[in-house]
BALO-913276 format. One record per atom (N, C-alpha, C, O, CB): residue number from 0; residue in three letters; atom name; x, y, z. Coordinates in steps of 0.2 Angstrom, whole numbers, padded with zeros to 4 digits. Glycine has a CB too. Layout:
NUM;ALA;CA;X;Y;Z
...
***
This chain:
0;MET;N;0004;-0007;0001
0;MET;CA;0000;-0001;0001
0;MET;C;0004;0006;0000
0;MET;O;0007;0007;0005
0;MET;CB;-0003;-0001;0006
1;LEU;N;0004;0011;-0005
1;LEU;CA;0007;0017;-0006
1;LEU;C;0007;0021;0001
1;LEU;O;0013;0023;0003
1;LEU;CB;0005;0020;-0011
2;VAL;N;0001;0022;0004
2;VAL;CA;-0001;0027;0010
2;VAL;C;0005;0024;0015
2;VAL;O;0009;0027;0018
2;VAL;CB;-0010;0025;0013
3;ARG;N;0005;0016;0015
3;ARG;CA;0009;0015;0022
3;ARG;C;0017;0015;0021
3;ARG;O;0021;0016;0026
3;ARG;CB;0007;0008;0025
4;MET;N;0019;0013;0013
4;MET;CA;0025;0015;0013
4;MET;C;0028;0021;0014
4;MET;O;0034;0022;0017
4;MET;CB;0027;0014;0008
5;LEU;N;0024;0027;0011
5;LEU;CA;0025;0033;0013
5;LEU;C;0026;0036;0019
5;LEU;O;0029;0042;0020
5;LEU;CB;0022;0035;0011
6;HIS;N;0022;0032;0024
6;HIS;CA;0021;0034;0031
6;HIS;C;0028;0030;0034
6;HIS;O;0032;0033;0037
6;HIS;CB;0013;0030;0036
7;GLU;N;0029;0025;0032
7;GLU;CA;0036;0022;0034
7;GLU;C;0043;0026;0033
7;GLU;O;0048;0027;0036
7;GLU;CB;0036;0015;0030
8;LYS;N;0041;0028;0028
8;LYS;CA;0048;0033;0025
8;LYS;C;0049;0039;0028
8;LYS;O;0054;0042;0028
8;LYS;CB;0048;0036;0018
9;GLY;N;0043;0041;0033
9;GLY;CA;0042;0047;0038
9;GLY;C;0038;0054;0035
9;GLY;O;0039;0060;0038
9;GLY;CB;0049;0049;0040
10;LEU;N;0034;0052;0029
10;LEU;CA;0030;0056;0027
10;LEU;C;0023;0056;0032
10;LEU;O;0019;0051;0034
10;LEU;CB;0029;0054;0019
11;ARG;N;0021;0063;0034
11;ARG;CA;0015;0062;0039
11;ARG;C;0011;0067;0036
11;ARG;O;0012;0071;0032
11;ARG;CB;0017;0063;0047
12;SER;N;0004;0066;0039
12;SER;CA;0000;0070;0037
12;SER;C;0001;0078;0034
12;SER;O;0000;0080;0029
12;SER;CB;-0005;0070;0041
13;GLU;N;0003;0080;0041
13;GLU;CA;0004;0088;0041
13;GLU;C;0010;0090;0035
13;GLU;O;0011;0096;0033
13;GLU;CB;0008;0090;0050
14;HIS;N;0014;0085;0033
14;HIS;CA;0019;0086;0028
14;HIS;C;0014;0088;0021
14;HIS;O;0013;0094;0018
14;HIS;CB;0024;0080;0027
15;ALA;N;0010;0082;0020
15;ALA;CA;0005;0083;0012
15;ALA;C;0002;0089;0014
15;ALA;O;0003;0094;0010
15;ALA;CB;-0002;0076;0011
16;TYR;N;-0002;0090;0020
16;TYR;CA;-0005;0097;0020
16;TYR;C;-0003;0105;0018
16;TYR;O;-0006;0109;0016
16;TYR;CB;-0006;0098;0025
17;LEU;N;0005;0104;0022
17;LEU;CA;0009;0108;0021
17;LEU;C;0012;0109;0013
17;LEU;O;0012;0115;0011
17;LEU;CB;0015;0108;0026
18;ALA;N;0013;0104;0010
18;ALA;CA;0014;0105;0002
18;ALA;C;0009;0107;-0001
18;ALA;O;0010;0112;-0005
18;ALA;CB;0017;0100;-0001
19;GLY;N;0002;0106;0000
19;GLY;CA;-0003;0108;-0004
19;GLY;C;-0005;0114;-0002
19;GLY;O;-0007;0117;-0007
19;GLY;CB;-0008;0105;-0004
20;PHE;N;-0003;0116;0004
20;PHE;CA;-0003;0126;0004
20;PHE;C;0002;0129;0000
20;PHE;O;0001;0133;-0004
20;PHE;CB;-0001;0129;0012
21;ALA;N;0008;0126;0001
21;ALA;CA;0013;0128;-0002
21;ALA;C;0013;0127;-0009
21;ALA;O;0016;0132;-0012
21;ALA;CB;0019;0125;0001
22;SER;N;0010;0123;-0012
22;SER;CA;0008;0124;-0021
22;SER;C;0002;0129;-0021
22;SER;O;0003;0133;-0026
22;SER;CB;0004;0116;-0025
23;ILE;N;-0002;0130;-0017
23;ILE;CA;-0006;0136;-0018
23;ILE;C;-0003;0141;-0020
23;ILE;O;-0003;0144;-0025
23;ILE;CB;-0010;0139;-0012
24;LEU;N;0003;0144;-0014
24;LEU;CA;0006;0150;-0014
24;LEU;C;0011;0149;-0020
24;LEU;O;0012;0154;-0023
24;LEU;CB;0009;0151;-0007
25;ALA;N;0014;0144;-0022
25;ALA;CA;0018;0144;-0028
25;ALA;C;0013;0145;-0033
25;ALA;O;0015;0148;-0037
25;ALA;CB;0023;0137;-0030
26;SER;N;0007;0143;-0034
26;SER;CA;0004;0145;-0041
26;SER;C;0002;0152;-0041
26;SER;O;0001;0154;-0046
26;SER;CB;-0001;0140;-0042
27;ILE;N;0000;0155;-0034
27;ILE;CA;-0002;0163;-0036
27;ILE;C;0006;0166;-0037
27;ILE;O;0006;0171;-0041
27;ILE;CB;-0005;0167;-0029
28;ALA;N;0012;0163;-0035
28;ALA;CA;0019;0166;-0036
28;ALA;C;0019;0166;-0044
28;ALA;O;0019;0172;-0047
28;ALA;CB;0025;0161;-0032
29;THR;N;0018;0159;-0047
29;THR;CA;0020;0159;-0053
29;THR;C;0016;0164;-0058
29;THR;O;0018;0167;-0062
29;THR;CB;0021;0152;-0055
30;TRP;N;0009;0164;-0057
30;TRP;CA;0004;0166;-0060
30;TRP;C;0006;0175;-0060
30;TRP;O;0006;0178;-0066
30;TRP;CB;-0003;0164;-0055
31;GLN;N;0007;0178;-0054
31;GLN;CA;0009;0184;-0053
31;GLN;C;0017;0185;-0058
31;GLN;O;0018;0191;-0060
31;GLN;CB;0010;0184;-0044
32;ALA;N;0021;0180;-0059
32;ALA;CA;0026;0181;-0063
32;ALA;C;0024;0181;-0070
32;ALA;O;0026;0185;-0074
32;ALA;CB;0031;0175;-0062
33;SER;N;0019;0177;-0071
33;SER;CA;0017;0176;-0078
33;SER;C;0015;0182;-0082
33;SER;O;0016;0184;-0087
33;SER;CB;0012;0172;-0078
34;LEU;N;0010;0185;-0076
34;LEU;CA;0008;0193;-0078
34;LEU;C;0012;0197;-0081
34;LEU;O;0011;0201;-0085
34;LEU;CB;0005;0197;-0073
35;ARG;N;0019;0198;-0078
35;ARG;CA;0024;0202;-0079
35;ARG;C;0026;0201;-0085
35;ARG;O;0027;0205;-0089
35;ARG;CB;0030;0201;-0075
36;ILE;N;0028;0192;-0088
36;ILE;CA;0030;0190;-0093
36;ILE;C;0026;0191;-0099
36;ILE;O;0029;0193;-0104
36;ILE;CB;0031;0185;-0092
37;GLU;N;0019;0190;-0098
37;GLU;CA;0016;0192;-0103
37;GLU;C;0014;0199;-0106
37;GLU;O;0011;0201;-0111
37;GLU;CB;0011;0189;-0102
38;LYS;N;0016;0204;-0101
38;LYS;CA;0016;0210;-0104
38;LYS;C;0022;0212;-0107
38;LYS;O;0022;0217;-0110
38;LYS;CB;0015;0215;-0099
39;LYS;N;0028;0209;-0108
39;LYS;CA;0034;0211;-0113
39;LYS;C;0032;0206;-0119
39;LYS;O;0036;0204;-0123
39;LYS;CB;0043;0210;-0109
40;GLY;N;0025;0203;-0120
40;GLY;CA;0026;0199;-0127
40;GLY;C;0025;0192;-0128
40;GLY;O;0025;0189;-0134
40;GLY;CB;0032;0199;-0130
41;GLU;N;0026;0189;-0122
41;GLU;CA;0026;0181;-0122
41;GLU;C;0019;0179;-0119
41;GLU;O;0017;0180;-0114
41;GLU;CB;0033;0178;-0116
42;GLU;N;0016;0175;-0125
42;GLU;CA;0009;0173;-0123
42;GLU;C;0010;0168;-0120
42;GLU;O;0016;0166;-0119
42;GLU;CB;0003;0170;-0130
43;ARG;N;0004;0165;-0116
43;ARG;CA;0003;0160;-0113
43;ARG;C;0008;0157;-0107
43;ARG;O;0008;0151;-0106
43;ARG;CB;0001;0156;-0116
44;ALA;N;0011;0162;-0104
44;ALA;CA;0016;0162;-0098
44;ALA;C;0013;0160;-0093
44;ALA;O;0017;0158;-0089
44;ALA;CB;0018;0168;-0096
45;ASP;N;0006;0159;-0092
45;ASP;CA;0003;0156;-0085
45;ASP;C;0001;0149;-0085
45;ASP;O;-0002;0146;-0081
45;ASP;CB;-0004;0159;-0085
46;ARG;N;0004;0146;-0091
46;ARG;CA;0004;0139;-0089
46;ARG;C;0006;0135;-0084
46;ARG;O;0003;0130;-0083
46;ARG;CB;0006;0137;-0093
47;LEU;N;0013;0138;-0081
47;LEU;CA;0016;0135;-0076
47;LEU;C;0011;0136;-0070
47;LEU;O;0009;0131;-0067
47;LEU;CB;0023;0138;-0075
48;SER;N;0008;0142;-0069
48;SER;CA;0004;0143;-0064
48;SER;C;-0003;0137;-0064
48;SER;O;-0006;0135;-0059
48;SER;CB;0001;0150;-0064
49;THR;N;-0004;0136;-0071
49;THR;CA;-0009;0132;-0070
49;THR;C;-0008;0125;-0068
49;THR;O;-0011;0121;-0065
49;THR;CB;-0013;0132;-0075
50;PHE;N;-0003;0123;-0071
50;PHE;CA;0000;0117;-0069
50;PHE;C;0002;0115;-0061
50;PHE;O;0001;0110;-0059
50;PHE;CB;0005;0116;-0074
51;VAL;N;0005;0121;-0059
51;VAL;CA;0006;0121;-0052
51;VAL;C;0000;0121;-0048
51;VAL;O;0000;0118;-0043
51;VAL;CB;0010;0125;-0050
52;GLY;N;-0006;0124;-0050
52;GLY;CA;-0012;0124;-0046
52;GLY;C;-0016;0117;-0047
52;GLY;O;-0021;0116;-0043
52;GLY;CB;-0017;0130;-0049
53;GLU;N;-0013;0112;-0051
53;GLU;CA;-0017;0106;-0051
53;GLU;C;-0013;0102;-0045
53;GLU;O;-0016;0097;-0043
53;GLU;CB;-0016;0102;-0058
54;TRP;N;-0007;0104;-0041
54;TRP;CA;-0006;0100;-0036
54;TRP;C;-0008;0100;-0029
54;TRP;O;-0006;0096;-0025
54;TRP;CB;-0001;0101;-0037
55;PRO;N;-0013;0105;-0027
55;PRO;CA;-0016;0105;-0022
55;PRO;C;-0020;0100;-0019
55;PRO;O;-0020;0097;-0013
55;PRO;CB;-0018;0109;-0022
56;PRO;N;-0024;0098;-0024
56;PRO;CA;-0029;0093;-0022
56;PRO;C;-0027;0087;-0021
56;PRO;O;-0029;0083;-0017
56;PRO;CB;-0035;0092;-0026
57;THR;N;-0021;0085;-0025
57;THR;CA;-0017;0077;-0024
57;THR;C;-0015;0078;-0017
57;THR;O;-0016;0074;-0013
57;THR;CB;-0011;0075;-0029
58;PHE;N;-0010;0084;-0015
58;PHE;CA;-0007;0085;-0009
58;PHE;C;-0013;0083;-0004
58;PHE;O;-0012;0079;0001
58;PHE;CB;-0004;0092;-0009
59;PHE;N;-0019;0086;-0004
59;PHE;CA;-0023;0087;0001
59;PHE;C;-0026;0079;0003
59;PHE;O;-0026;0076;0008
59;PHE;CB;-0028;0092;-0002
60;ALA;N;-0028;0077;-0003
60;ALA;CA;-0031;0070;-0005
60;ALA;C;-0024;0065;0000
60;ALA;O;-0025;0060;0004
60;ALA;CB;-0032;0070;-0015
61;LEU;N;-0018;0067;-0002
61;LEU;CA;-0013;0062;0001
61;LEU;C;-0012;0062;0009
61;LEU;O;-0011;0057;0013
61;LEU;CB;-0006;0063;-0002
62;GLY;N;-0013;0070;0010
62;GLY;CA;-0014;0071;0018
62;GLY;C;-0020;0067;0022
62;GLY;O;-0020;0064;0028
62;GLY;CB;-0016;0079;0020
63;LEU;N;-0024;0067;0017
63;LEU;CA;-0031;0063;0022
63;LEU;C;-0030;0057;0022
63;LEU;O;-0031;0054;0027
63;LEU;CB;-0040;0064;0018
64;ALA;N;-0027;0053;0017
64;ALA;CA;-0026;0046;0016
64;ALA;C;-0022;0046;0023
64;ALA;O;-0025;0044;0027
64;ALA;CB;-0023;0043;0008
65;LEU;N;-0017;0048;0024
65;LEU;CA;-0010;0047;0028
65;LEU;C;-0014;0049;0036
65;LEU;O;-0014;0045;0041
65;LEU;CB;-0002;0053;0025
66;ALA;N;-0018;0055;0036
66;ALA;CA;-0022;0056;0042
66;ALA;C;-0026;0048;0045
66;ALA;O;-0026;0046;0051
66;ALA;CB;-0028;0061;0039
67;ASN;N;-0029;0047;0039
67;ASN;CA;-0032;0041;0042
67;ASN;C;-0028;0035;0044
67;ASN;O;-0030;0032;0048
67;ASN;CB;-0037;0039;0037
68;TYR;N;-0023;0033;0040
68;TYR;CA;-0018;0029;0041
68;TYR;C;-0015;0029;0049
68;TYR;O;-0014;0025;0054
68;TYR;CB;-0013;0032;0036
69;GLU;N;-0013;0036;0049
69;GLU;CA;-0011;0037;0056
69;GLU;C;-0016;0036;0062
69;GLU;O;-0014;0034;0068
69;GLU;CB;-0008;0043;0057
70;LYS;N;-0022;0038;0060
70;LYS;CA;-0027;0037;0066
70;LYS;C;-0029;0030;0066
70;LYS;O;-0031;0027;0071
70;LYS;CB;-0034;0042;0064
71;ALA;N;-0029;0026;0060
71;ALA;CA;-0030;0018;0062
71;ALA;C;-0024;0015;0065
71;ALA;O;-0025;0010;0069
71;ALA;CB;-0032;0013;0056
72;CYS;N;-0017;0016;0064
72;CYS;CA;-0012;0014;0066
72;CYS;C;-0013;0016;0075
72;CYS;O;-0012;0012;0080
72;CYS;CB;-0005;0017;0062
73;HIS;N;-0015;0021;0076
73;HIS;CA;-0015;0024;0084
73;HIS;C;-0020;0021;0088
73;HIS;O;-0020;0022;0094
73;HIS;CB;-0015;0032;0086
74;HIS;N;-0025;0018;0085
74;HIS;CA;-0031;0014;0086
74;HIS;C;-0027;0007;0088
74;HIS;O;-0028;0005;0094
74;HIS;CB;-0037;0014;0080
75;LYS;N;-0024;0004;0084
75;LYS;CA;-0021;-0003;0085
75;LYS;C;-0016;-0002;0091
75;LYS;O;-0014;-0007;0094
75;LYS;CB;-0018;-0006;0079
76;HIS;N;-0014;0003;0093
76;HIS;CA;-0009;0004;0099
76;HIS;C;-0011;0005;0106
76;HIS;O;-0007;0005;0110
76;HIS;CB;-0005;0010;0098
***
């Protein structure tokens, strides 16, 4: 199971949630940078911010899966 392997490697739900919030901030930052680039004539510079903006749901879902795994492990002990 992927979640168990990640947990055994030291990844915790807090880490995944933090990565989700960080990727939201990174998406905003790259979007702001793309606005400056597009003013210089480069079209579709916002593609990177759109790509980075796809990451948060994955990180939050992973965080939820890890939180559920951590809760289940805690109840066993």
